[in-house]
Every structure is written in C-alpha cells, then in structure tokens.
N, C-alpha and C positions, 0 to 999 in steps of 0.2 A: 504494500499499499504506500502510495506517494501521499505525505501530510501537504494539506494547501495551508495551515499555521501553525505557529510554535506549538500551540496548546494539544493540536493535534499529535504532532511531533512527539511531542512527551506522552500523551496517552497511548503510545504503539508500546510503551515499557511497562513493566510491572515492578512493584516491591521497590526495593531500597535504590534501584538504577532510576527509577520515575522520581522517587523522592529526591537524588542527587539532583537529576535534571530539572525540577522545580526549583529548587534552592539555588541552582546557578542563574537560571530564567530571571527568578525576583531578584537577586542582587543585581543583575543588567539594568532589569526594566524599570528599577527604583532608584536607579542611578544616573540614566540616559534623560537626555531633556525629552520634556513633552512631543516635541515633532520628530524625535527620533520613530522611523518606521520599522516594523516588525515584519519580516518575511520568511520564507523557506529561500534559500539560494545555495545552490552546489547541494541541494538534499539537506541542508544544514540550516537550523535556526540563526536569524541573522538579524543584526539590528544594523541602521543604517541611518546618518544624517544626510539628506540629499542625496547627492552620489557617493557620499564616502562612507565606507563599510567601518563600523565602531568594533564589532563583535561576531562572531561566530562560536557555535558550539555543536556539541554532537555526542550520541551516546554510541558505545560499543559494549561489546561483551564483558571488556577488563578494566576499561576506563571512559572518563568523559572527557573528550578534545575540548580544549578552549583555546580558543585562537584569539587572542586580542591584538594583533598586528605584530609584524617581526621587530618595529622598535620597542614597544613595550616588554618584548621578549628579552632582547637585547639592553636594556635599562634594568631588568631585575634579573638578570642571570645570575647574579652571586645566590638571590632568594630563591630562585629555582633550580639549584645544583641539585637536589635531592629528587625532581622529578624530571621524568622523560621529557625532552624537548627537542623542536628543530626549529628550523628559521620562524616558522610559522604557529607552531603547535605547543601547548603544553599538556602533557596527558596527566590527568586527577585519577590515580588507580583507585579502583573500589574497595580495594581492602585496606585504604587507610581513611581518615577524615578529610573531608574537604576542607582547603586552606583558606576558610573564608576571610579572614582578615588580610592575607597576602592578597586574594583576588580583589578583594574591594580596595586596596592599595593600587594595585593593577590599572583597575577599572578608573578610579579617580584621576591617576597619572595619564591615561591614554585620553579621557574626555578634556584635560588641560593642554592635551596638543593639538587641539582644533584651533584652527585659525579664530582670532577674536571675532565673537558676535555670532557663532555658530553654538555656543552652549549657552 
C-alpha cells in the first residue's frame, strides 16, 4: 500500500515501531512553522517549507531513518557518533530509546539555517 499522508504512512506500522514513528512525527510537526507542508515524498513522510525540504523520516524493520539534511548531520557528527549515519541519514535503532533531546536540538538547528523570513 502506498500512503498518501504521513498519518496513513505511520498507520501501516504496529506496536512500538508505530509509537516511535508517531514520536518523531510529533517532534517535527510541533517545531516546524505552521506553513510547512506535510507530504509523502520518495515514499517517506516529508516536511517542506515551500520547495525547501526540511525533514524526512521512514520506518524499517530495525530502525527509524531520520533525514535532517547533510548539513545537520555534519554539524552534529560528534553527538551522532553512536548512531549509524550516512551523509543524509541517521539510523535510530529500535532496540535503544529515541534520542529525543538530541533530535529536538537537530530540528531546532536545521530550522535556524533557513533564510531569514522563512521561519
């Protein structure tokens, strides 16, 4: 099934994975400006401001993929050393608690990087 909204995407999951996805969704949703758009892009829940991608996330069997942009991952590389990362992705394994405080810091930092007047 292909989801047409973030909530529909999250509802495809059960149990703890669904709860973790909801937590990530709520963290992002409450931080982004009201005019940020929610969508499914590249089969992933996506938040955009105009044409500017802000955040993507996705669920997998072993982890949640959190995509806060390469600049955010580079900026927080020391704090993310214990997580699987790529240039675009932070892997939030299901067998450890979500790093909610770190995620909030990354989200806030990413939003501060937007051009003045966009947030």
